N, C-alpha and C positions, 0 to 999 in steps of 0.2 A: 504494500500500500504506500502511496505517496502522500503522506500526511505531514504537515509542517507544524512546528511549534507555534507559529502565529495563529494557525487555525484552532489549535487546542486552547490557546489563551483566549481567543475570541469566544469560543464555545463556552468556556468556564465563566467568562464575564457575563454573557447573555443568560446562562443558567442561573447565576446568582442574582443578577439584577432583574431578570424576567422582563427585560425591556431593551430594545436595540439601541435607542438613543442614549440611555444612561450607561449601557455597556460601552458604547463608542466613546463617551466622555471619559469613562474611567481608564480606558486604554489610550486616550489621546489620539483617536482615529476618527475618520469620518464614518457616519452611519452606513453609507453604501459599501465602504470597505469591509465593515464588520459583517454586513449581510452577505457579501460575496464570500468571505471566509467560511461562513456557516453553510452556505449553499454548496461550496466546493467540498467541505468536509462530509456533508450528507451524501453528496454524489459519490465520493470515494468509498464511503462505508456502505452505500446502497440501502440506507434506512433513514427515515425521518426522525430527527432529534427533538423537534419542537412542534407543538400545536400552536398555531398563530391565530389570534383574533385581532379585532381592531383595538382592543384595550390591553391585551396582555400576551405574553409569550410564555407558554408552560411546557416544561420538558416532558417528553413522552417517557414511557417506561424505559426504553433504551437510553434516552437522554439522561434520566435520573441515575441509572446505573453508571453511565459514562462519567457523569458529574462526580459521583462519590469516588470512583476509581481514579479519575484523572486528576482530581484535586490533590490527592496524596502524592501522586507521581510528580506533578508540577512543583509542589512544595519541596520535594526532595531534590529535584533537578535545579531549582533556584538556589538551594543551599550549596549544591556542588559547584554551580557556576560562580556563585559569590565567593566560594573558597578559592577557586582557580584565579578569579580576578584579584583577590587580596594577595595571592602568591605572586602575581605578576607585578603588583605594586610594592611588594616588600623590598626593602633596601638593606636588609640585615643578613649577614652570612659571610662565607668565605669562598673565594674564587681562586682556583689553582691555575697558574700560567707558567708554561715552560718556555724558556728563552735562551738563545745562544749567548755566550758570555759578552760579546761585543755590544749586543743590544741590551743585555741585562744592565750594563754599565752606562750605555749611552742614550737609551730610550725609555726603559722601564721605570727608572726612578721618578721621572717627571710624571709619567702616567699614574704611578702609585700615589704620588703627592696630590695630584689633581683629584683623583678619586676619593682620597681621604678628606679633602676639603668639601667635595660635593656630597659624598655619602659617608658620613662619619662612622656608621655602623657596618660598613662594608670593609672586609679585609681581603687583600690580595696576597696570596702565598706564592712567591716567585720561586721557580725551580730553575736555577742557573746551571745549564747543562750544555754539553757539546751537541752539535747538530744531530748526530746519529741518535743520541739519547732523547733529544726533543721529539724527533719523529717517533721513537719507540713509546714515549710517554703519551703522546696524543693517540697513537695507534692502539695502545692498551687501555685507554680510558683513565689513566692515572691523573691526568690534568684536564681542565675544561677545554683549553685550546693552547696553541703554541705560536711563538714568533720565530720564524726560521728564515733561512737564506736559500732561495732558488731550490726548493725541494724537488726531487725527481717526480715527474708526472706519471705516477703509477695508477692513478685513478682511485686511490684509497683515501684521499683527503679532499675536503672542500677548501679551496684556496682563494684568498682575497688579497690582491696586491696592495701594499701599504705605501712604499716609497722606494726610490732608487738612491743608493748610497755609494758615491764615487770612492775609488781608491786614491790614496795620496801617499807621497813619499814622506817618511819620517827620518830625520837625521839631526846631527848636532849642528848648532849655529855656525861653527867654523868650517863645516864640511864644504868642499867646493860646490856641490850641487845645491847647497843652501843659498848660493849667490844668484841662482836663477829663479825667476818668478814662476815659470812653468817648466817642468822637467820632461823632456821627451823620454818615452820608455826605453829607447835605444841607449840612453845614457847609463842604464843599469847594467849594461854588458860589462862583465868583469868585476862589478861591485860585490863585496861580501854582503850577502843578504841574510837577514834574520826574519823568518816568516812564520806564520801560524802553521801548525801541523795539520794533518789530514782529518783530524776530528772536527775541524772547522769547516763550515760551509763555504768559506771564502777562499780556501787554499786552492781548490781546483780552478776557480775563476782567475786567480792570480797566475797560476801556472799556464793557463790558456792564453792570458794576455801576453805573457813573456814568450811562449812558444810560437804564437801566431806571428810574432815579429822577428823570429829567428834568434832570439836572445838566449844564450846559454846561461841558465841561472846558476850562480855560484852561492848556493845555500850553505851557510856556515853553521847556522843554528835553526832549530824548529821548536816552537813552544806551543803550549795549549792555551795561553792567555796573552793578550796584547800587553798587559802590564809587565810581564816577564820580558817580552820582546823589547819594550821601551827601556827597561833597565839595562839590557845588553847593549842597546844603541848608546845609552848614556855612558856606558863603560868603554865605548870606542871600538866595539867588536864588529860594527858594520852599520848598514842602513836597513830600514824596514819599509814594507808596503803594507798600509793599514787602511781599514775603512774610515771614512771621514767622521762617522758617528762614534768612533772610539778615539777621541783626541788624546795626544800624549801629554806628559807633564810640561810645565812652562820652561824646563831646561832644554827642551827639544823644539824643533820647528817642523812645520809641514809645508810641503810644496805640491801644487797640483801636478798630476801626471797627464801628459798629452800624447795622443788623443785620449779623451776621458774614457775610462772603463769603470763600470758600476756593478754593484750586486743588487739584486731585487730582494727587498725585505717584504715578507708576506705573513699574513695570519693564516693558520691552518687549523682545521677541526676534522673530526671523523666524518667520513662521507655520509651525507643525508642524515645527520644527527643534529637535532635542534639544540641550541645552547639554552641553558637555564636563563631566566630573566636577569639574574645577577651577572652571569658571565657575558650576556649580551650587552649589559651596560659597560663593562670593561672593554669588550671588543669595540664598541662604538666610540668609547673615549680614546682608544688608540688610533682609530681611524681619523677622528677629529684632530688629535694631536699631530699626526703625520702631515695633515694639510697645513698646519700652522708653523711647521719647521721651515726656517728660511732656506732658500735654494742653496744646495751644497755644492 
C-alpha cells in the first residue's frame, strides 16, 4: 500500500475533530488539502472511513478502529522522530580524527581550537599517524574520518578534496640556495637531501617530482617526522623538501620550488557510511577552514 504519513495525520485530525475545517486548522493546511488526503487514503484502503453529513463527520467502524490503532503508532513515531532530531542537534560528545603528522601539526590545531570555541562540549580526539595507519584507521572504523594525502583510488573511501599544499625547499639562511627567491628543482641535483620516509604520503610525490626531471636524489637521511628533518637541516646535514603546511622553525628559511609541485590534502571516510552529526560538524569546519587559508 502507498500510504503516507501526511494522510494518516490528516485522518487522525479529522477523526478527533469530526470536522474538516477544524482539522485543517489544527494541521495548518487548507481544507481541500485535508479532504484530498482523506479521499486518497480511503481509495488506497478500499473502504470508507467517515460518514459525512452537512453538520458532522463521524468515523465508520473501520474508521474508529483505525483511529484507536493509528493514534498509538503516530505517538510512538513522533517520539522516535523527536529523539532523532534532538540527536542531530546535540553538540556534546567526542569525534575521532586520524591525520598524517604534517597536517596534525599544520592544520588540525586551528580546527580543534575553532571547534572548541564554537562547540565547547565537543571534543576532538586527534590520532596523529603515518599515512598507511590513517587509511587503516578509517578502513577499520577506529576513527570517524581521516585527513590524508592523495590516497590510492581503490574505491573503498569517500573522498572530498580539501586543498593543495605546495612543496618548498627548507635550508639554512646561509645556504647558497637561500639566496634565490625561487629555486628550480634542477638545483637539487647533487644536494644532500633529508626527506620524509615512505610512511609519509608525501614521499612518493617528492620522488616523482625529482625523477620526472631526471634528478638523481642524493638522500642522506629519511625521517618519519618533519621536525626531525628540520633538526638535521639545522645541524648542517643537508636541505629538505617539505610541505608548505609544515613550516620549519625560525632558524631555517623556505624557498618556493619551481615549477610548483603540490600534494592534494583530502578528507576520507568509509565508503557510503554516513558521518555522525558531531563528526559532520568537524568535517564541515575543516572544509571551511581550508577555504580561508591564504594561497600557499
